[in-house]
C-alpha positions in Angstrom: -44.5 -157.6 63.7 -46.7 -159.1 60.6 -44.6 -160.3 57.8 -45.5 -159.3 53.9 -46.2 -162.2 51.8 -42.1 -161.7 49.8 -40.1 -161.7 52.8 -42.5 -164.7 54.5 -42.1 -166.1 50.2 -38.3 -165.7 51.0 -38.3 -167.5 54.4 -39.8 -170.9 52.9 -38.1 -171.2 50.0 -34.5 -170.7 51.7 -35.4 -173.2 53.9 -37.1 -175.3 51.5 -33.7 -175.2 49.3 -31.5 -176.1 52.2 -33.9 -179.4 53.2 -33.8 -179.9 49.5 -29.7 -179.8 49.1 -29.5 -182.6 53.0 -31.5 -184.3 50.6 -29.3 -184.6 47.7 -26.4 -185.2 49.3 -28.0 -187.7 51.6 -28.4 -189.6 47.7 -25.4 -189.0 46.3 -24.3 -191.4 49.7 -23.6 -194.4 47.9 -21.8 -197.7 48.9 -20.3 -198.1 45.8 -20.9 -196.9 42.4 -20.5 -199.4 38.8 -19.6 -198.0 35.5 -19.4 -200.0 33.1 -21.1 -202.1 29.9 -24.5 -203.4 30.5 -25.4 -207.0 28.8 -28.1 -209.2 27.9 -26.6 -212.4 28.9 -27.4 -216.0 27.1 -26.3 -219.3 28.4 -25.8 -222.1 26.3 -24.3 -225.8 26.6 -22.3 -227.8 23.9 -20.6 -231.1 24.7 -17.3 -229.7 24.1 -15.5 -226.3 23.5 -12.6 -227.4 21.7 -15.1 -229.2 19.0 -17.4 -226.2 18.2 -16.4 -224.6 14.8 -17.7 -221.3 13.7 -17.0 -219.3 11.2 -13.0 -217.8 11.7 -14.8 -217.7 15.5 -11.6 -218.6 17.8 -13.3 -219.9 20.7 -11.8 -221.3 23.9 -12.0 -222.4 27.0 -11.6 -219.0 29.4 -11.2 -216.5 27.3 -13.8 -213.8 25.2 -14.8 -212.5 21.8 -16.4 -208.9 20.6 -18.8 -209.5 17.9 -20.3 -207.3 15.4 -23.9 -207.2 15.6 -24.8 -209.2 12.6 -22.1 -212.1 13.2 -23.7 -212.2 16.5 -27.3 -212.8 15.7 -25.5 -215.8 13.4 -23.4 -218.1 16.2 -26.3 -217.0 18.2 -29.1 -219.0 15.6 -25.9 -221.6 15.0 -25.6 -222.1 19.2 -29.8 -222.6 19.3 -29.6 -224.8 17.2 -25.8 -226.9 17.5 -26.1 -226.0 21.8 -28.7 -226.0 24.5 -30.9 -223.1 25.6 -29.8 -222.8 29.6 -30.5 -219.9 31.4 -31.0 -216.0 30.8 -29.9 -212.5 33.2 -28.2 -209.5 32.9 -24.8 -209.5 33.0 -21.1 -206.9 32.8 -18.6 -207.5 34.8 -19.2 -204.0 36.9 -22.7 -204.3 37.0 -22.6 -208.4 38.6 -20.1 -207.0 41.6 -22.8 -204.2 42.2 -25.7 -206.4 41.6 -24.3 -208.8 44.3 -23.4 -205.9 46.5 -26.4 -204.7 46.2 -27.8 -207.7 47.1 -25.9 -208.2 50.2 -27.4 -204.8 51.7 -25.2 -201.9 50.4 -26.6 -198.7 48.9 -25.4 -198.4 45.4 -25.3 -196.7 41.9 -24.5 -197.9 38.2 -23.6 -195.5 35.6 -24.3 -197.1 32.4 -26.4 -197.4 29.6 -29.7 -199.9 28.3 -31.4 -200.2 25.1 -34.6 -198.9 25.1 -36.3 -202.5 23.7 -36.8 -205.7 25.5 -33.6 -206.6 26.7 -32.7 -203.6 28.0 -36.6 -202.9 29.8 -35.1 -206.8 31.8 -31.7 -205.7 32.7 -33.6 -202.4 34.6 -36.3 -204.4 36.4 -33.2 -207.1 37.4 -31.6 -204.3 39.4 -34.0 -202.3 40.8 -34.9 -205.5 42.3 -32.3 -205.2 44.4 -32.3 -201.6 45.1 -29.9 -200.5 42.8 -30.2 -197.2 41.8 -30.7 -197.0 38.0 -31.1 -193.0 37.4 -27.6 -192.9 36.5 -28.2 -195.6 33.5 -29.3 -193.7 29.6 -32.1 -196.1 27.7 -31.5 -195.6 24.7 -30.9 -197.4 21.1 -30.1 -200.9 21.2 -28.9 -203.5 24.3 -25.0 -205.3 24.1 -25.7 -208.9 24.3 -23.8 -211.3 25.4 -23.8 -215.3 24.4 -22.2 -217.6 27.4 -21.4 -221.0 26.4 -20.3 -223.8 28.8 -19.1 -227.0 27.9 -19.6 -230.8 30.4 -15.9 -229.7 32.0 -17.8 -226.3 33.0 -14.7 -224.4 30.7 -16.6 -220.8 29.1 -16.2 -218.9 26.6 -18.1 -215.6 26.1 -19.0 -214.4 23.1 -19.7 -210.3 23.5 -22.2 -208.4 21.1 -21.9 -204.4 22.3 -25.2 -202.7 21.7 -25.6 -198.6 20.0 -26.9 -198.3 23.3 -23.5 -196.7 24.8 -23.4 -193.7 22.3 -25.6 -192.3 24.1 -23.8 -192.6 27.1 -22.7 -189.2 26.9 -25.4 -187.4 27.4 -25.6 -188.8 31.5 -25.1 -185.1 32.9 -23.9 -185.9 36.4 -22.2 -184.2 38.9 -19.1 -186.2 40.7 -17.9 -183.7 42.7 -21.1 -185.0 44.7 -20.6 -188.4 45.0 -19.2 -190.1 48.4 -18.5 -193.3 46.8 -16.4 -196.5 45.8 -16.3 -196.5 42.7 -15.6 -199.4 40.9 -15.1 -199.6 36.9 -15.0 -202.2 34.2 -14.8 -202.5 30.7 -17.1 -201.0 27.8 -16.4 -203.1 24.7 -17.7 -200.3 22.4 -15.0 -197.3 22.1 -17.9 -195.0 23.0 -17.9 -196.5 25.9 -14.2 -196.6 26.7 -14.4 -192.9 25.9 -17.6 -192.4 28.7 -15.3 -193.8 31.2 -12.3 -191.8 30.2 -13.8 -188.6 30.5 -15.9 -189.9 33.6 -12.5 -190.6 35.3 -10.7 -187.0 34.6 -13.3 -185.4 35.9 -13.4 -188.3 39.4 -11.5 -186.3 42.3 -11.2 -190.2 44.0 -9.1 -192.8 42.8 -11.0 -196.0 41.9 -11.5 -199.8 42.0 -11.1 -201.4 38.9 -10.9 -204.6 37.2 -9.8 -204.6 33.4 -10.7 -208.0 32.2 -10.4 -209.5 29.1 -11.4 -206.5 26.9 -9.2 -203.6 28.1 -6.5 -206.1 28.8 -6.5 -206.8 25.0 -6.1 -203.0 24.3 -2.5 -202.9 25.8 -1.3 -201.1 28.7 -0.9 -197.5 26.2 -4.6 -197.8 26.3 -4.9 -198.6 29.9 -2.2 -196.5 31.3 -4.7 -193.9 32.6 -7.1 -196.0 33.6 -4.6 -197.6 35.7 -2.8 -194.3 37.5 -6.0 -193.7 38.1 -6.6 -196.6 40.2 -6.6 -197.3 43.8 -7.8 -201.6 44.0 -6.9 -203.8 40.8 -8.6 -207.0 40.4 -6.8 -208.8 37.3 -5.7 -212.8 36.4 -2.7 -214.1 35.2 -4.2 -214.4 31.4 -4.8 -210.3 32.6 -1.3 -209.6 33.9 0.5 -211.1 30.6 -1.9 -209.4 28.3 -0.9 -205.6 29.6 2.8 -206.9 29.9 3.4 -205.6 33.1 4.3 -206.5 36.7 2.8 -206.9 39.6 5.4 -204.2 41.0 5.6 -201.8 37.9 1.8 -201.8 38.9 2.7 -200.7 42.6 4.7 -198.2 41.1 2.1 -196.5 39.4 0.5 -195.7 42.9 -2.1 -198.9 42.9 -2.0 -199.4 46.5 -3.9 -203.0 47.0 -3.8 -206.2 43.9 -6.2 -208.2 44.2 -4.4 -211.5 41.9 -7.5 -213.8 40.6 -6.0 -217.8 40.3 -9.3 -219.2 39.7 -9.3 -223.3 41.2 -6.2 -221.9 42.9 -7.3 -219.3 44.8 -6.3 -215.6 45.3 -3.7 -213.6 45.5 -3.1 -209.8 47.2 0.0 -207.5 46.7 0.7 -204.4 48.1 4.1 -202.6 49.1 3.5 -203.7 52.7 2.6 -207.3 52.6 1.4 -210.4 49.7 -1.4 -212.7 51.0 -2.2 -216.0 49.1 -6.2 -218.0 50.4 -6.9 -221.2 48.2 -10.2 -221.4 46.9 -13.0 -222.6 48.5 -14.0 -225.8 47.5 -17.8 -227.2 46.3 -19.3 -230.7 45.3 -20.5 -229.4 42.4 -19.6 -226.6 39.8 -22.6 -225.6 37.8 -21.8 -222.5 36.1 -18.5 -220.0 36.5 -19.9 -216.9 34.9 -19.4 -214.2 36.9 -17.5 -216.2 39.8 -14.6 -213.5 39.4 -17.0 -210.6 39.2 -18.3 -212.2 43.4 -15.1 -212.1 44.8 -14.8 -208.7 43.5 -18.0 -207.4 45.2 -16.6 -209.8 48.3 -13.1 -208.1 48.3 -15.2 -204.6 48.4 -18.0 -206.0 51.2 -14.7 -206.4 53.0 -12.8 -203.3 52.7 -15.9 -201.3 53.2 -16.2 -203.1 56.2 -13.6 -202.6 57.3 -11.7 -205.9 57.4 -7.8 -207.2 57.0 -7.0 -207.7 54.4 -6.7 -211.5 54.8 -10.7 -211.4 55.4 -11.1 -209.6 52.6 -9.7 -212.4 50.4 -11.4 -215.0 52.1 -14.8 -213.0 52.0 -14.1 -212.8 48.2 -12.6 -215.8 48.1 -16.1 -217.8 49.6 -18.4 -214.9 46.8 -17.3 -216.5 43.8 -17.2 -219.9 45.2 -20.9 -220.2 46.3 -21.7 -218.4 43.3 -21.0 -221.6 41.0 -23.3 -223.4 41.9 -25.7 -222.7 39.5 -26.5 -219.5 35.8 -25.1 -216.3 36.2 -26.8 -214.2 39.1 -28.4 -217.6 40.5 -26.0 -218.5 42.1 -24.8 -215.1 43.9 -24.7 -215.3 47.7 -28.4 -214.5 49.4 -28.2 -211.0 51.5 -28.4 -214.2 54.9 -25.9 -216.4 53.5 -23.4 -212.8 53.3 -24.2 -211.9 56.6 -23.9 -215.1 58.1 -20.2 -215.7 56.8 -19.0 -211.7 57.7 -20.4 -213.0 61.5 -18.1 -215.4 61.1 -14.8 -213.0 60.1 -15.9 -210.7 62.9 
């Protein structure tokens, strides 16, 4: 029996559509999807943070500030004269975490925005170099920038200037129901970014991994409540807990299953309704830069979760990832894939 051209075409089209659906479904099976700010970070060094005076800016060790672009550029010119330029690379808390996970071999994507400028091109290139999917990053406007200011004691202060690129986030069109992934959220400094993230979160059927950082913590518990009630895994510091004004017990009652309390030089703690754990910090001989150490802690913990580790081994992997990152500036200090696998093998 011969087939007409129309029937034959319908058969071919049906088979093609089935294959396309399978292909799309496979593409949506990322291990992790990050959502947060994408910055270009510039590292400077001064003798002592406490002695730096610039306008009305409070420069305190371990703190962060959000600046308008005009004040940020003045601060940048000030540091070019008064400080020493060290290094530059991509940044943003969630971006650092997903970058590390991609470097270690996990299949990841990111939701965010960069500017359509030289800084944005550098950010995309750096992410794609570790095979991180950038299809859901919009490229428009002006890139967000950050200054990481270090002193001789390796204390650090961060100043962030959101670009207008985050105003274009609403143009991202994505069917979130197609994704089979762990979503990891970190802060946006701009209101546009925050509204975009709220919209994404309202359409997600799964609870998220969340690191509010100082930017969101400073906005208080009323602002954060929507995020927290949709969180399964929370990464937080003592300072951020104090700013939010909620106890660990109250956070657990909101429905959060796992809380990882980052305590810097004191290590980290784990809390759930069933158990509490504490692990000391990984001892290193030399600290070059502690920027991003908390983000790489997050990456180690999330990798441990994906690999099915116990809470204790999740903590150990997070602590090790954070400790090793102190050896160099920014992403240069991140564990290599070989180093990551070697430590994972020790934990198995």
